[in-house]
N, C-alpha and C positions, 0 to 999 in steps of 0.2 A: 575522548572525553569524560568521561567516568566511566564505572564499572558495567553500566548496563546497555551503554550505546557507545559506538565509535565511530567518530567524524575523523575523517582522513581528508587530506588535500592533495593532490598532484597537477600541479598546476591549474588549469582552468577546469578540473575534474577533480568533484567531491562526492566520498564515498559515504554513507552510512547506513554502520552495521547491527544488526539486533545482535545482542553480543551475551546472550546468560544459555550458552549452550547445556547445560548441567539443567537447564528446566525446558530445553528444546524453543529456547528464545521466547516463552509465554511472557504475554505482556501487564507486567505489575506496575502499579501507580507511580513507581519510581522509575520505570522504564518509559512510560508514554509520557512523564513528565520531561524526561532529559530528550527523547524522541522530539516532542514542542519546542524544546531550547536550541535542539540543533539546526531545526525546518528554519526558527525564527533567526539564527544565525547566519542561515545560508541565506536568506531572504533579502538582508544588509550586504552582503559581500560579494561587491562590484567584479570580483577578480572570478568567481567560479560562473562556468556556464551552463555545463550539465551535473547532474547530481544521479548516482546511482543508490539503490537503496536494496540492501538486500541481509541474508542471516546467516551467523555463524554455523558452519555445518552441525550437524546433518539435515536440517529444516531450514526452514523461512522462518514460520512461527507457528507453533500450537496454538494461538489465540490466546483469549483471557486467561490470565491466571489467578483462578479462585480460590489456591489451598485445598484444590480437591486431595483425597487421600485415598486410597485402594482400598482403605476397611469400610469406608462409609456406603453406605445404603444409597440405591436408587435415590429417594426420599429428600438425605441428607445433602447430595450432589446437588440435586436441583436446589435445595434452600440457600446451599452455601454460594453458587451461584448466581441467583437472585438477589442476593444481597449484595454481590460483589458487583452487579452492573449497573445501579446508578452512579456508581464515583468511576468505575470503567467507562461508561457512555461519556459522561461530560469531558474527562482526559484524553480520551481515544478519538471521539469527535473535534476536539480543539487540535489536537497535533494529526489530522488528516485535512483538516480545512487549512493549516500552515502550508501544508506536505502537496496540497492539489492547487495553492494559490500562488506556489513560488514560480517566478520569471522563468527561471532556469528550466531547460527541457529533464524532464525526471524520466529515471527507467528502472524498473521491477527487476532485479535478476531471482528468479524465484530458483532457489537452489535445492529444495526439499518443500516437504507439506506445506500447505500454506490452510491454515484451518480457523473459522470464525472471523473474529478481527484481523488476523494475520491475512488471508484473504481481502477483506476490506483494504486493508493496507497498502496492497499491490494495486487496487482500484481508483485510487487516486493519484497512481503515476500514468506518465504520457504514454510510456512504451512498457510491456510484459514482456519478459522473455525468460520461458519456463525449460528447467532440465525436464527431459523425457521421462523419468522418473518420481516426478513431482506430483501429488494428488491433491485436492482443492475441494473441502467441507464447508456447509456452514450448521454446527450441531446445535444453533439457538434454541430452538421450538423442542427440539429430544429435550432438553437440559430444564424447560418449562420457562423460559423469557422470551421475551421479541427481541431480534435484531434489531441495533439501532437505526435510528431515523437516516442517517447520514449512508451509511453502507446501503440499507434498503433502496434509499434513492438512486442512486449509483447503479447498483443491478438494474433497477428498471430503465434507468435511462442509456445504459449499454445494452442492453437484452431486449427488454421491453417489457410489461406487466406478466404475460403466459409463462416466459421462460422463468424470470425472477420468479413469481410463484412455484414453479417447480424447483427452482435450487433452494428456495428457505424453508418450505413447508416440506419436501421429502427428507431433507437433511443426509441427502446420498452420498458418495464421492464421486469424486469427477477425473477422469484421468489428465495429466496436461492436455490431452491430443483432444478432447471432447472440452475441455475449457477454451482451447483455441478455436475448434469448430463454432462455437459457441459465439465469438469475438472477446473472450475475457481475457484470454492472452494473441498476443502478436506470432510469436514465432517459438516453436519447441524443439530443443536441441538435444543433442547428448549431453549429459552432466559432464563430461569429461570437456566439453568445449563452449562451455555457459561461459565462461570469463573471457575467454576468446572472442565470441559472438556478441556479448553486451561492449567490450571495447570496441569492435569494429562498428557498431551502432552509434558509441559514443564519442570516435573520433569523425563521423559522417556529419553529426552534430555539428561537433565545434568548429569544423571548416566551413559552416554557413555563418553569414550574418548574423549576429546576435538579436536587433533588434526585429526583422520582421519575423523570425522565430518566435519572440516573444509576443508580438502582437498578435501573431495568427493563432500562437497556444490561446491567448484572453479571449480570442472571438470567437473560436470554436466551441470555449467552455460556455461562453457567455451564451452561442446559439443553443446549446444543449440545455440550457438551465432555464434559459428564460424567453428565447427566441431572438431572433433578428434585429427587431428595434433596439436592443439593449448592446448589442453586440459593439456597435461604433465606439461608444464611451470605455469601452474596455482598452481603446488603443493607445492610452494617455498616460504618462508619466511616468515611464519605464526607466530601470535605471540605466547609465551608461556603463558597459563594460566593455572591456579591450579585447 
């Protein structure tokens, strides 16, 4: 696509790669804009049935790019991050909403650390497979700003309010295995096997008929968000895919 995000296709499989390795794939305004554009493009692509989201090595994403410098004091870092947060939240939540709303099955291939918004991005995917040496943490409170509503909601939805408070308020690092034990990662694999295991899951999904996959994904998401009465309304109007 462009210089911050790469979108590639291999038949019915598409891969979206956060592609700022020099900045540890931190989420700049331009990257978030490009992510939103990539997900919007895939939303209407009837040839694509599975989407993988990953980061250019060595990490998945270092989170929001606030332009922090090593020479800054702690207070200067907090101020810079707080000033960045409003614009970041708007662009981030738009991209994440598009990702979560895709009819296609989505897989986060977490090839390294997923921090702040990077971790939040994985939560919008249907499946999360992590390299064993990946780490996860939410530093926002320590940086003097609240975590965005969308990511907070997904944490509460996935692990409940008590565990969400632990993750968001303590700001500590979690190993991939700890994230798996909480239900925030589906599988933990050796880093050298990550691509293979992601490909295996993608192939499994590609072999299944698309419409029931899409309908059940939408129904489960609707139940998680609003309860059973709204779920039936989510199974109409799916795009036809080969």
